N, C-alpha and C positions, 0 to 999 in steps of 0.2 A: 479620450484615453480612459477615463473612469469606466466608461461603458464596456471598453474591451476587458479590463481587469475584472468587471462583474461578470462578463460573459465567460472568462476563464474560471472562475469560482463556480459559477453554475455549471459548467460542462465538467470539471473535475470532480467536483463533489457529489453530483447526481447524474446530469444528462448521460454524461460519457465516463463515468466512473471507472477507474482502471480495473478494479475488482468485479463488480456486478454487472457492467456493460461490456467490458473488453476482455474479461475473464483472464486478467493477468495478475501475476504474483500469488497465484493461488497456493504455491508451495508453502509459503510462510502461512497460510490458514491452517495447515496440516502440522506445521513444526512447532509454533510458539504460542498458540492462543489457548493453550490449556490453563494460563494464569493472565491476568489482566496486566499485571506489573512487566511481565516479559514481553507482551504484545505492545505495550506503550513504549517500552525502550526500542523494540526493533521498529516500530512505527516512526518514532523520532529520528532514528539512524537512517531509514530508508528517505524520510522526507528531506534531511539535511544533505544526504549524499545526491539525491535527485535535483535538490536546489542548485547546489555548487557545481554539481557536473554540468548542468545547463547553462549556468552562469559561465564557465570556463569554456564550454564549447561554443557559446555564443561569442565571447570575447575573441576567439580564435578562428571563427568560421572564414574570415576573408583571408586568412594566411594559411590555413590548412588545406594541403593537397588533397583533392576529391578522392583519388584513388587510395588513400591511406586513411580516410575519415573514420572508418570503423574501429580500426586499430587504435587511432589515437583516442577515440572517445572510449573504449575499453581501458586503455591507460590511465585516462583522467578518472574514471568511475573507479578503478583499483585503488588509486592513490586516495581518493577520499574514504573509500571503504576502511582503507588500512589505518588511517587517522582515526576514525570512528572506533576501530577495533582496540587501538593503543589506548586512545582516552577511557574505553570502558575497562581495560586490563589495569589501568594505573589507578582510576578513581572509584570504580565500582567493580571490584574483583569478583564478589558473589554473584552479580548480574552477569558478568562476562562467562563466569563458569556456568551459570543456569542456560545461557544462550548457545553455549559451545560453538560449534562450527558454523551456525546457522548467520552469524554476523558476517563472517567471509563470504558467505553464499548472496549476500546482498549484490555481489558484482554480476552475478546471473538473472537478477530481478529485471524482467523485460519491460518493466515501467520506466526504468532508468534510461536504458538505451531508446526505448521508444519515444521519451519526450526530447532527449538529445537529437535524435534523428529528425522526428517530426516536427519539433517546434523551435529548438534552439539553433539548429542550423540554419534558419532562415529569419530569426528575430533578434532584436537588440537585447544585451545582457540583463538589464533590469527586468523586463517582462518575462524573460526567458527563467530567470531565478523565480519570479513570483509563480509562473506556470509549474515549475519543477517542484516547488514547495507545495502548491496546492495539490498537486497530484498525488504527492506523499501523504498529504492530510487525507484526501479521499480514500487512500488506500488504508492509512491508520484507523479511520472511523469504521469502516466495515470490519477490519480485524478485531477492533476493540468491541465492537458489538458481539461478535462471535466469542470472543474471549470471556465476556460478561456472562452470556448464556453458559458457557461450558465450566467457568469455574463456580458459578452460583449453585448449578445443578449437580457438579461433580464433587464440589467441597463444601458447599454451603457458604462461601465467603466471596467477598469481592475486594481485592487488593489486600488480602490476609485478613480482613475484618469479618468476624462471623455475622453473617446476615440472617441465616437460617437456624431455628433453634434444634435442639435435640430430637423433636419430633420429625424433622426431615432425614429421611434415607438417601445417602448420596448415592448419584447414579454412577456407577463405575464405567459404564460405557462412555459418558461425556468427558472422562480423564483420558480415554483411549483417542490416539490421533484420528482415527476414521470419522469420530463425531464431528469434527470440524467440518468436513464434507456436507454431512447432512444439514448442519445449522447454517452453512453457506448457501446450499441449495434452497432452503427456506426463504433467506434473505434475499437471492436473486428472483425467487418466485413472487415474493410480495412485491419488491421493487418493479419488476415487469408487470404485475398487475395493476399497480397504480399508473404507471405510464401508460399502458395500454387503455385504461378507462379514460386517462385525459385525452389520449389522441382520438379515441372513439366519440368523446364529447365534443371535440373541436372538428370531427369530421375528416380526419387525416387517417391515412392508411396505418394499420397496426404492423409493425415489424416484429415478426415471429423467429428470425434468425438471430445467431450469436454473432457479434461484430468479429471478434478475434479471439484468439486462445494463445496461451503462452505459459512460462515458468512463473 
């Protein structure tokens, strides 16, 4: 059992990371990675929604009619997204305003539906919860890396704390949304280069294609 949990962590955080391997959830990279604080809140939201959605789908998998399962999964995801939105509005109004409509767009994140359909639909609730949370964590780590680069180079700060002094001239382009794709592309290139070197050293074939694409 422990080996299964370990394998899930390895897959979701690196080997099959939803962002750098499956190219899912990249709309968030464009939308919220200008500041680390926004990214962390979005990442926590996605992680919790993915985890609890997977848990619920797994718990209902034996009684859920197959012909309406996609609709039910969407309703479950929407329920948890609404909860996250309500909590943010009630306890973190400034962050809620900063994220704006992007919290609601968690519903359309392909990572959540993907884990519900690919894993939770055929596995037990506890491990489905773990798989969903780790998938969200893998997503969060990549977006947080993008946000650190963008905020540091665009504002000279990290989490609002001044890191670079007056000598640093902020890069305006890093504040603009398209810069997220350039940073993401570099991260994907570095990650694939590391994996390719390991595969080559092990004498295994190198995969040059992209596994999947999505929102």
